[in-house]
Structure formats: C-alpha cells, structure tokens
Rosetta silent file (secondary structure, phi, psi, omega in degrees, C-alpha in Angstrom):
SEQUENCE: MPEPYPFLPDQDPAPVLALIRDAFAYMQGRIDPPSSMERLTQDDIRTQARQGEVWLIGQPLQACVFFTRKPDALYIGKLATDAAHRRKGLSRRLIALAENRARAMGLTALELQSRIELLENHAAFTAMGFVKTAETAHPGYDRPTTFTFRKALA
SCORE:     score description
SCORE:     0.000 S_00000001
   1 L     0.000  133.788 -178.618  147.646  135.456  121.703 S_00000001
   2 L   -65.064  150.233  179.746  151.302  136.132  122.570 S_00000001
   3 L   -86.215  147.209  173.222  153.882  136.003  119.774 S_00000001
   4 L   -64.488  147.065  176.799  156.752  133.484  119.725 S_00000001
   5 E  -140.970  151.541 -177.762  160.145  134.893  120.661 S_00000001
   6 E   -76.450  144.012  170.034  163.632  133.364  120.589 S_00000001
   7 L   -86.571  131.814 -179.759  165.350  132.064  123.687 S_00000001
   8 L  -104.100  146.651 -175.054  168.895  133.425  123.858 S_00000001
   9 L   -57.546  -20.899 -179.770  171.820  131.433  125.340 S_00000001
  10 L   -90.121   -0.976  177.347  172.397  134.022  128.080 S_00000001
  11 L   -81.707  165.859  179.054  168.826  133.726  129.387 S_00000001
  12 L   -76.475  116.996 -179.213  167.801  131.486  132.302 S_00000001
  13 L   -82.600   -6.165 -175.435  166.939  128.042  130.867 S_00000001
  14 H   -55.442  -45.246  179.592  165.295  126.806  134.106 S_00000001
  15 H   -65.116  -31.984  178.335  161.721  127.711  133.046 S_00000001
  16 H   -67.934  -46.427  179.124  162.221  126.002  129.676 S_00000001
  17 H   -62.384  -41.611  179.408  163.515  122.837  131.305 S_00000001
  18 H   -63.149  -42.316  178.702  160.667  122.872  133.835 S_00000001
  19 H   -62.012  -47.470 -178.399  158.065  123.265  131.070 S_00000001
  20 H   -61.798  -44.808  179.936  159.502  120.396  129.034 S_00000001
  21 H   -62.802  -43.064  178.130  159.679  118.107  132.064 S_00000001
  22 H   -64.843  -45.857 -175.777  156.106  118.947  133.108 S_00000001
  23 H   -68.364  -30.331 -178.478  154.711  118.632  129.580 S_00000001
  24 H   -94.243   -3.236 -175.010  156.469  115.308  128.932 S_00000001
  25 H   -58.305  -33.061 -177.742  155.772  113.771  132.369 S_00000001
  26 H   -63.513  -16.193 -178.707  152.724  111.855  131.063 S_00000001
  27 H   -77.779  -23.074 -177.706  155.085  109.758  128.922 S_00000001
  28 L   -58.827  127.656 -177.458  156.780  108.178  131.933 S_00000001
  29 L    84.308  -10.483  178.823  155.766  104.560  132.057 S_00000001
  30 L   -99.471  -34.116 -174.774  154.149  104.792  128.584 S_00000001
  31 L  -111.924  146.332  179.669  157.209  104.845  126.357 S_00000001
  32 L  -137.971  119.424    5.971  160.149  102.467  126.196 S_00000001
  33 L   -75.612  168.368  179.547  162.968  103.489  126.295 S_00000001
  34 L   -59.854  157.743 -178.484  162.371  106.517  128.550 S_00000001
  35 L   -63.332  144.665  173.535  162.347  110.002  127.009 S_00000001
  36 H   -63.295  -16.654  177.046  165.614  111.854  126.419 S_00000001
  37 H   -54.960  -31.828 -176.930  163.872  114.645  128.361 S_00000001
  38 H   -68.116  -21.637  178.489  164.978  112.855  131.516 S_00000001
  39 H  -100.710   -6.173 -177.082  168.638  113.554  130.595 S_00000001
  40 L   -65.885  134.825 -179.913  168.036  117.103  129.323 S_00000001
  41 L  -120.900  168.990  175.072  169.935  119.800  131.245 S_00000001
  42 H   -61.072  -39.032  177.573  169.961  123.575  131.369 S_00000001
  43 H   -62.919  -36.571  176.971  173.313  123.480  129.538 S_00000001
  44 H   -61.932  -38.951  179.550  171.716  121.380  126.781 S_00000001
  45 H   -67.044  -42.384  176.874  169.090  124.082  126.292 S_00000001
  46 H   -61.906  -42.325  178.372  171.774  126.784  126.076 S_00000001
  47 H   -61.994  -43.835  178.292  173.684  124.636  123.552 S_00000001
  48 H   -59.766  -40.039  179.433  170.529  124.171  121.492 S_00000001
  49 H   -66.528  -31.931  178.181  170.020  127.957  121.467 S_00000001
  50 H   -79.438  -41.077 -173.246  173.597  128.451  120.221 S_00000001
  51 H   -94.206  -19.935  178.876  173.706  125.648  117.660 S_00000001
  52 L  -137.162 -132.677  177.751  170.070  125.651  116.598 S_00000001
  53 E  -142.419  147.876  170.547  167.067  127.610  117.801 S_00000001
  54 E  -129.396  126.137 -179.658  164.788  127.606  120.822 S_00000001
  55 E  -118.692  145.083 -176.394  161.495  129.483  120.595 S_00000001
  56 E  -127.289  157.455  169.918  159.113  130.353  123.418 S_00000001
  57 E  -131.454  131.698  171.796  155.576  131.646  123.814 S_00000001
  58 L    90.688  150.727  171.589  154.354  133.546  126.845 S_00000001
  59 L  -141.868  103.657    4.202  155.691  135.137  129.998 S_00000001
  60 L   -65.339  161.349 -171.607  155.285  133.147  132.156 S_00000001
  61 L   -60.971  128.731  178.817  156.220  130.418  129.716 S_00000001
  62 L  -110.064  -31.466 -176.778  153.308  128.671  127.962 S_00000001
  63 E  -158.309  157.070  177.365  155.020  126.732  125.151 S_00000001
  64 E  -150.542  166.245  176.136  158.418  126.010  123.617 S_00000001
  65 E  -159.552  150.273  172.899  160.086  124.237  120.697 S_00000001
  66 E  -108.160  140.692  173.290  163.587  123.421  119.463 S_00000001
  67 E  -121.109  135.557  176.266  164.599  123.781  115.784 S_00000001
  68 E  -132.827  126.389  178.637  167.669  122.118  114.272 S_00000001
  69 E   -75.053  128.264  172.613  168.693  122.545  110.668 S_00000001
  70 L  -111.455  169.794 -178.107  169.290  119.283  108.834 S_00000001
  71 L   -56.815  -36.723 -174.331  170.547  119.064  105.242 S_00000001
  72 L  -121.698    4.744 -176.501  167.047  118.679  103.786 S_00000001
  73 L  -161.397  160.242  170.397  164.619  119.716  106.547 S_00000001
  74 E   -94.845  119.296 -178.071  164.135  121.740  109.693 S_00000001
  75 E   -86.921  132.569 -179.474  163.932  119.266  112.583 S_00000001
  76 E  -105.502  126.392  178.354  161.402  120.056  115.301 S_00000001
  77 E  -136.070  160.891  174.505  162.134  118.800  118.801 S_00000001
  78 E    49.960   41.703  173.880  160.899  119.255  122.360 S_00000001
  79 E   -72.183  115.807 -173.674  157.590  120.788  121.313 S_00000001
  80 E  -140.182  139.854  177.315  155.907  121.347  124.668 S_00000001
  81 E  -128.974  133.980  176.538  152.852  123.223  125.914 S_00000001
  82 L   -58.303  137.692 -176.074  151.942  123.931  129.525 S_00000001
  83 H   -52.650  -38.612 -179.134  148.897  121.870  130.539 S_00000001
  84 H   -70.083  -11.566 -175.795  146.863  125.004  131.375 S_00000001
  85 H  -118.073   12.313  178.740  147.422  126.352  127.845 S_00000001
  86 L   -73.222  156.373  177.584  146.738  123.260  125.742 S_00000001
  87 L    67.024   28.336  177.253  144.107  123.264  122.991 S_00000001
  88 L  -117.091    7.561  177.367  144.650  127.007  122.396 S_00000001
  89 L    87.494    9.197 -177.837  146.620  126.681  119.154 S_00000001
  90 H   -67.498  -41.540  177.597  150.101  127.227  120.615 S_00000001
  91 H   -64.352  -41.421  177.095  151.611  124.104  119.020 S_00000001
  92 H   -61.057  -39.431  178.934  150.072  125.053  115.688 S_00000001
  93 H   -64.295  -39.102  178.431  151.565  128.533  116.048 S_00000001
  94 H   -71.477  -33.474  174.480  155.014  127.027  116.690 S_00000001
  95 H   -67.377  -40.633  175.540  154.660  124.679  113.711 S_00000001
  96 H   -61.058  -40.117  175.571  153.730  127.695  111.535 S_00000001
  97 H   -61.861  -42.998  178.745  156.863  129.415  112.852 S_00000001
  98 H   -58.945  -42.547  177.516  158.885  126.337  111.914 S_00000001
  99 H   -59.267  -45.855 -179.773  157.495  126.538  108.370 S_00000001
 100 H   -64.333  -43.232  179.566  158.539  130.201  108.119 S_00000001
 101 H   -63.917  -43.456  179.902  162.004  129.519  109.582 S_00000001
 102 H   -61.145  -45.558  178.598  162.518  126.560  107.201 S_00000001
 103 H   -61.301  -40.591  178.974  161.548  128.639  104.184 S_00000001
 104 H   -62.675  -28.396  178.882  163.905  131.415  105.305 S_00000001
 105 L   -88.966   -1.456 -178.958  166.716  128.789  105.377 S_00000001
 106 L    80.041   18.372  179.967  165.809  127.545  101.908 S_00000001
 107 L   -92.589  154.730 -175.270  164.500  124.205  103.229 S_00000001
 108 L  -116.186    9.362 -179.205  161.492  122.461  101.759 S_00000001
 109 E  -155.150  157.376  168.331  160.344  120.243  104.632 S_00000001
 110 E  -108.646  152.654  177.340  159.822  119.916  108.358 S_00000001
 111 E  -141.773  146.062  175.431  160.699  116.746  110.230 S_00000001
 112 E  -154.079  167.070  177.099  159.984  115.427  113.693 S_00000001
 113 E  -126.287  149.937  178.355  159.894  112.183  115.596 S_00000001
 114 E  -142.521  140.695  177.610  157.300  110.749  117.945 S_00000001
 115 E   -64.717  143.957 -176.522  157.348  107.613  120.044 S_00000001
 116 L   -56.019  -36.472 -175.708  155.228  104.785  118.697 S_00000001
 117 L   -71.153  -15.815 -170.976  153.130  104.622  121.866 S_00000001
 118 L   -92.949   69.253 -175.038  151.962  108.263  121.653 S_00000001
 119 H   -58.316  -36.052 -179.420  148.970  107.828  119.335 S_00000001
 120 H   -66.171  -31.374  176.112  147.436  111.167  120.274 S_00000001
 121 H   -70.090  -40.732  177.975  150.622  112.930  119.114 S_00000001
 122 H   -59.019  -43.379  179.556  150.531  111.076  115.806 S_00000001
 123 H   -63.388  -42.993 -179.160  146.950  112.241  115.272 S_00000001
 124 H   -64.792  -43.555 -179.406  147.856  115.856  116.117 S_00000001
 125 H   -67.303  -38.866  177.501  150.853  115.871  113.754 S_00000001
 126 H   -62.779  -40.716  178.874  148.823  114.263  110.980 S_00000001
 127 H   -64.685  -23.153  178.215  146.140  116.951  111.440 S_00000001
 128 L   -92.903    9.965  174.412  148.881  119.580  110.970 S_00000001
 129 L    96.897    7.430  178.974  149.895  118.063  107.619 S_00000001
 130 L   -85.125  150.560  179.081  152.676  115.693  108.647 S_00000001
 131 E  -125.654  134.960  176.850  153.018  112.233  107.070 S_00000001
 132 E   -67.735  126.842 -176.917  154.711  109.226  108.677 S_00000001
 133 E  -119.162  -16.116 -178.016  157.796  108.443  106.606 S_00000001
 134 E  -160.289  161.014  172.537  159.864  106.033  108.676 S_00000001
 135 E  -126.113  134.270  179.232  160.091  103.793  111.720 S_00000001
 136 E  -132.041  161.953  179.421  163.319  103.533  113.696 S_00000001
 137 L  -119.732  139.171  172.704  164.530  101.622  116.740 S_00000001
 138 L   -67.573  154.700  178.122  166.610  102.924  119.593 S_00000001
 139 L   -53.745  134.645  179.637  169.922  101.107  120.122 S_00000001
 140 L    89.535   -3.065 -179.667  169.371   97.708  121.755 S_00000001
 141 L  -107.683  137.550  179.679  165.739   97.381  120.616 S_00000001
 142 L   -99.366   15.036  178.763  164.618   94.812  118.058 S_00000001
 143 L  -138.904  156.023  176.909  161.389   96.611  117.305 S_00000001
 144 L   -61.591  139.635  177.840  160.561  100.130  116.122 S_00000001
 145 L  -119.294  -15.635 -173.707  160.349  102.645  118.958 S_00000001
 146 E  -140.914  141.892  169.545  159.929  105.900  117.001 S_00000001
 147 E  -103.567  141.559  171.658  158.048  107.190  113.958 S_00000001
 148 E  -101.470  134.393  177.365  159.511  109.925  111.792 S_00000001
 149 E  -118.626  143.647  176.235  157.023  112.432  110.372 S_00000001
 150 E  -132.042  153.081  175.107  157.675  114.955  107.579 S_00000001
 151 E  -133.028  117.359  176.872  155.738  117.854  106.189 S_00000001
 152 E   -75.404  139.219  178.833  156.566  119.140  102.703 S_00000001
 153 L  -102.249  132.347 -178.933  156.493  122.891  102.360 S_00000001
 154 L   -77.773    0.000    0.000  154.931  124.435   99.265 S_00000001
C-alpha cells in the first residue's frame, strides 16, 4: 500500500480538487446546506497546504486529507477516497497519520465534523474510535446540521 506524502503549495492542486469533488458528489441533494466542497478552489488547497497540511496517497491520487491545528486538537477535513480505492484502508491510514501528526504537535485529540444526514460516515468514524461530542447549525438554520466528533489520543 502506498505511503502518505505531503502536498506542497507549489504542486498542481487540480488532482486534489478533482478527487474531493468526485468523492463528495454523492452528498449533493442529501445534505442541507450544500457542502463547502462546492466553493473549494485550487487556491484554497494551496492555502491549506501553507497554513495547515494536505496529505495524499497514491500516484495517481487515491486519497487525501486536510489537517488544521486547533488549540486543543488536530482538525481533520476533506477526507476523501477515490471510489475505486474505497474499503482498502486508506481513510484509516490517513487517520493514523493524523494521530501521529497530532502527537508530534503535542495535541491530545483529533476532531472532525460530519453532516447529520451522512449516517454511514458517522458509523465509519465511530468504528475508528471517534465519539460524537456536539451538534451545530449552519448560519440561518434552526436545527443542527453538523455533528462534531473527537478522538482522544492516549
């Protein structure tokens, strides 16, 4: 299995953006409000690589993830796996990388968010040791739209 490697800001972000859009396409029409993926640009990916981290697996690209340091946790975003490479442990490998990166930063937890409608994602994150810790609503919504999940690191 290929090893994760960092995306650098001077690399071409087009394959990363294409992977995220393809991997998140199934959410269209399922989640309300629509995913921020629809507004994501190549410049946003470069900015994420400069201000946080972007990690990739495979050439051609099979999976990706964004990491952002928060005061008390490493935030995981845009975890995406190419449809042809799902169920091969790539997301688990990127979550394990997140654990290692968080420990290297002196952090004791991972955090991520998932839309309420995406029950299969909740099950996958729970199976990887995450626990639902909060419900939040996007601006303008009077109901929760997102669950926050955390995983404490030993």
